[in-house]
C-alpha positions in Angstrom: 0.1 0.0 -0.1 1.4 3.4 -0.9 -0.4 5.4 1.5 0.5 4.5 5.2 -0.6 5.9 8.7 2.7 7.4 9.1 2.9 9.5 5.7 -0.8 10.6 6.7 0.6 11.8 10.3 3.1 13.6 8.6 0.7 15.4 5.7 -1.7 16.3 8.6 1.1 17.8 10.9 2.3 19.9 8.0 -1.1 21.4 7.1 -1.7 21.9 10.7 1.5 23.6 11.9 1.6 25.6 8.4 5.4 24.7 7.4 7.5 21.5 7.2 9.9 22.9 9.9 7.2 23.6 12.3 5.7 20.2 11.4 9.0 18.4 11.9 9.5 19.9 15.3 5.9 18.8 16.5 6.9 15.4 15.5 10.2 15.2 17.1 11.9 14.7 13.6 14.2 16.5 11.0 12.3 18.4 8.1 14.4 16.7 5.5 12.7 13.3 6.9 9.3 15.0 6.3 10.3 16.3 2.7 11.4 12.9 2.0 8.1 11.2 3.1 6.2 13.8 1.1 8.1 13.5 -2.3 8.0 9.9 -1.9 4.1 9.8 -1.7 3.7 12.6 -4.2 5.9 10.5 -6.7 4.2 7.1 -6.0 0.8 8.4 -6.3 1.5 11.1 -9.4 0.1 14.1 -7.7 1.3 17.1 -6.1 0.1 17.4 -2.2 1.6 20.7 -1.7 2.0 24.1 -3.3 5.7 24.9 -2.1 5.7 28.2 -4.0 4.9 30.5 -0.9 6.0 30.9 2.6 3.5 28.5 4.0 3.1 25.1 2.9 -0.6 24.9 1.3 -2.6 21.9 0.2 -3.4 21.5 -3.6 -7.2 20.5 -4.3 -6.2 16.6 -4.5 -3.8 17.3 -1.3 -7.0 18.5 0.4 -8.5 15.5 -0.6 -5.8 13.3 0.9 -5.4 15.0 4.2 -9.1 15.3 4.8 -9.5 11.4 4.6 -6.5 10.7 6.0 -7.5 12.5 9.1 -10.6 10.2 9.3 -7.9 7.3 9.1 -5.6 8.5 11.6 -8.6 9.0 14.0 -10.2 5.4 13.3 -6.6 3.9 13.9 -6.6 5.8 17.1 -9.7 4.4 18.3 -8.5 1.0 17.2 -5.7 1.3 19.6 -7.7 2.4 22.3 -10.1 -0.6 22.0 -7.3 -2.9 22.0 -5.7 -1.4 25.1 -9.4 -1.8 26.8 -9.6 -5.3 25.6 -6.1 -6.0 26.7 -6.6 -4.5 30.2 -10.0 -6.1 31.1 -12.2 -2.9 30.4 -15.3 -2.5 28.5 -15.1 -0.6 25.3 -18.5 0.7 26.0 -20.8 0.4 29.3 -24.4 -0.6 28.4 -27.1 0.9 31.0 -30.7 0.9 31.2 -33.0 2.3 33.6 -36.4 2.3 34.3 -38.0 5.9 33.8 -39.4 5.8 37.4 -36.0 6.4 38.4 -35.3 10.4 37.4 -32.4 10.6 35.3 -31.3 13.5 37.7 -30.9 10.8 40.4 -28.2 8.9 38.1 -26.3 12.3 37.4 -24.0 12.0 40.6 -23.1 8.2 39.7 -22.1 8.9 36.2 -20.2 11.7 37.3 -18.0 9.8 39.6 -18.0 7.1 36.7 -16.4 9.4 34.4 -14.0 10.7 37.0 -12.6 7.3 37.2 -12.8 6.4 33.5 -12.9 9.3 31.4 -12.2 7.4 28.2 -14.9 4.7 28.5 -18.1 5.3 26.4 -21.5 4.9 28.3 -24.7 4.4 26.7 -27.9 4.8 28.5 -31.5 3.7 27.5 -34.5 4.9 29.4 -37.2 2.1 29.7 -40.4 1.6 31.1 -42.2 -1.8 32.7 -40.6 -4.7 31.3 -38.0 -2.8 29.4 -35.2 -3.1 31.8 -35.6 -6.7 31.9 -35.9 -7.3 28.1 -32.7 -4.9 27.6 -30.6 -7.0 29.8 -32.1 -10.4 28.3 -31.6 -9.1 24.8 -28.0 -7.7 25.4 -29.1 -3.8 24.9 -27.7 -3.5 28.4 -25.5 -5.3 30.7 -26.5 -3.2 33.8 -30.4 -2.4 34.7 -31.2 0.0 37.1 -34.8 0.0 38.3 -36.0 -3.7 37.2 -39.4 -4.6 39.0 -41.3 -7.9 39.0 -39.6 -11.3 39.8 -36.5 -11.7 37.5 -36.4 -14.1 34.8 -35.2 -17.6 35.7 -31.7 -17.6 34.7 -28.2 -18.7 36.0 -26.2 -15.6 34.6 -28.2 -12.8 36.3 -27.6 -11.1 39.7 -30.0 -9.1 41.4 -29.8 -6.5 44.4 -32.8 -4.4 46.0 -33.0 -0.8 45.0 -36.0 0.8 47.0 -39.9 1.2 46.2 -41.6 4.0 44.6 -44.7 5.5 46.0 -47.8 6.3 43.4 -50.4 8.6 43.7 -53.9 8.9 41.4 -54.1 12.4 40.1 -56.0 14.3 37.8 -55.9 18.1 36.6 -57.6 20.9 38.1 -59.2 21.4 34.9 -60.5 17.6 34.6 -64.3 16.9 35.6 -63.2 14.6 38.5 -61.4 17.6 40.0 -64.3 18.8 42.0 -65.4 15.1 43.1 -64.9 15.3 46.8 -65.2 11.7 48.0 -63.3 8.6 47.1 -63.6 7.6 43.3 -65.0 4.1 42.5 -64.0 1.9 39.7 -67.0 3.2 37.9 -66.0 6.9 38.1 -62.5 5.7 37.0 -64.0 3.6 33.9 -65.8 6.3 32.3 -62.8 8.6 32.0 -59.7 8.1 29.7 -56.6 6.8 31.4 -53.0 8.1 30.3 -50.6 5.3 30.4 -46.6 5.1 29.6 -46.2 2.1 27.0 -44.0 -0.8 28.2 -40.7 -0.7 26.3 -39.9 -4.3 26.1 -39.3 -5.2 22.5 -40.2 -9.1 22.7 -38.0 -11.0 24.9 -40.4 -10.9 27.7 -44.3 -10.1 27.5 -45.3 -6.5 27.4 -47.4 -5.5 30.5 -49.5 -2.6 31.9 -50.7 -1.7 35.3 -53.1 0.5 36.7 -55.8 0.1 34.1 -59.2 -1.2 34.2 -60.6 -3.5 31.8 -62.2 -1.9 28.8 -61.2 1.4 29.9 -60.2 3.8 27.0 -56.4 4.3 27.3 -54.5 7.1 26.0 -50.6 5.7 25.5 -47.5 8.0 25.6 -44.0 7.2 25.4 -42.7 8.8 28.7 -43.8 10.0 32.0 -42.7 13.6 30.8 -45.3 13.3 28.0 -47.6 11.9 30.7 -47.4 14.9 32.9 -47.9 17.2 30.1 -51.1 15.3 29.1 -52.3 15.0 32.5 -52.0 18.7 33.1 -54.0 19.3 30.0 -56.8 17.3 31.4 -56.6 14.7 28.5 -57.1 11.9 31.1 -56.3 10.4 34.5 -53.8 8.3 36.2 -51.0 7.3 38.3 -47.8 9.2 38.7 -44.8 8.4 40.9 -45.3 10.9 43.7 -41.7 12.2 42.9 -42.9 13.1 39.7 -46.0 14.4 40.9 -45.0 16.4 43.6 -44.2 19.7 42.0 -47.6 20.1 40.3 -49.6 18.7 43.5 -47.7 21.5 45.6 -48.7 24.1 42.7 -52.3 22.8 42.5 -52.1 21.9 39.2 -52.7 18.3 39.9 -54.9 17.0 42.6 -54.6 13.8 44.4 -57.7 11.5 44.3 -58.2 8.7 46.7 -59.1 5.5 44.8 -59.3 1.9 45.0 -55.5 0.2 45.3 -55.1 -0.4 41.4 -51.6 0.5 41.8 -49.2 -0.8 44.4 -45.8 0.8 45.5 -43.0 -0.6 43.1 -40.3 -2.3 44.4 -37.4 -1.8 42.7 -33.9 -3.5 42.0 -30.5 -3.4 40.2 -29.9 -6.5 37.8 -26.8 -7.2 35.9 -25.0 -10.2 33.8 -21.7 -10.7 35.7 -20.0 -12.6 32.7 -20.4 -9.5 30.4 -19.1 -7.0 32.7 -15.3 -5.5 32.7 -13.6 -3.6 35.3 -15.7 -0.6 34.4 -19.0 -2.4 35.1 -17.9 -4.0 38.3 -16.8 -0.8 39.4 -20.2 0.5 38.7 -22.0 -2.6 40.5 -19.6 -2.0 43.4 -21.1 1.6 43.8 -24.7 0.3 43.4 -24.1 -2.2 46.1 -23.2 0.6 48.5 -26.2 1.7 50.8 -25.6 5.4 50.7 -25.5 5.1 46.7 -29.0 3.3 46.6 -30.4 6.1 49.0 -29.5 8.7 46.4 -30.5 6.6 43.4 -34.0 5.3 44.3 -36.6 7.6 45.0 -38.8 6.6 48.1 -41.1 9.5 49.3 -41.7 9.3 52.9 
């Protein structure tokens, strides 16, 4: 191959520094070595890469093409070296974490901040899930750590689970809604006659999808996130349950009203689950942090 990574590195340095002399200094080489590399490459490719008529080395049109594409190759080579180093030293290239939307993202920020302080060069990919989505992400390989799994874990030997805490729910209606003025406890018949707003289960087929807090044959307006659900509730488009941590701001402002209802939705017990065989040093560090009681207390959203 006529074009080598070394020659591309030389071209990139000359273009960036503006002269052969400055590029040689940056690369800790003598200028004649750079001149030889460029001349040899130009001869092999039968092109002129640099216009040397002025005081500053300027790229020709084809030179711009070579350096532009060369920078991409150099970046890919650096990325490959980084990935090889991570594998060799027992670290993941990327940490895949899913979390249930019942756990507000703000509650995870402090943990991610600690992670990046220790592992600044490891990629993290987060996915926000609902209901069975955390288990689904773990079983399908979309995640290796799932924060906020609920219900019984799948029967598998390659899963580990620790408790995280529980989430309290409240049944709310907008002050604009027809049920806002009803003082006594709402009955199932009251609830049945009004549209309920639900967040869609994000499972993708590895486990059956499910719903909670919905009566049979009730009209359902399904959204994709708790933020969408809150906006729909505030607009009076329907009624439904919210985690108290999400609803408190709007209850305090009077925009949402708590209604006493038959228990259709019980507190959700959440956990942290992971697949030990798929974790490297970074993932194991994350699990170690999640096992600490102080960390669990900051992540879960129990409301007293």
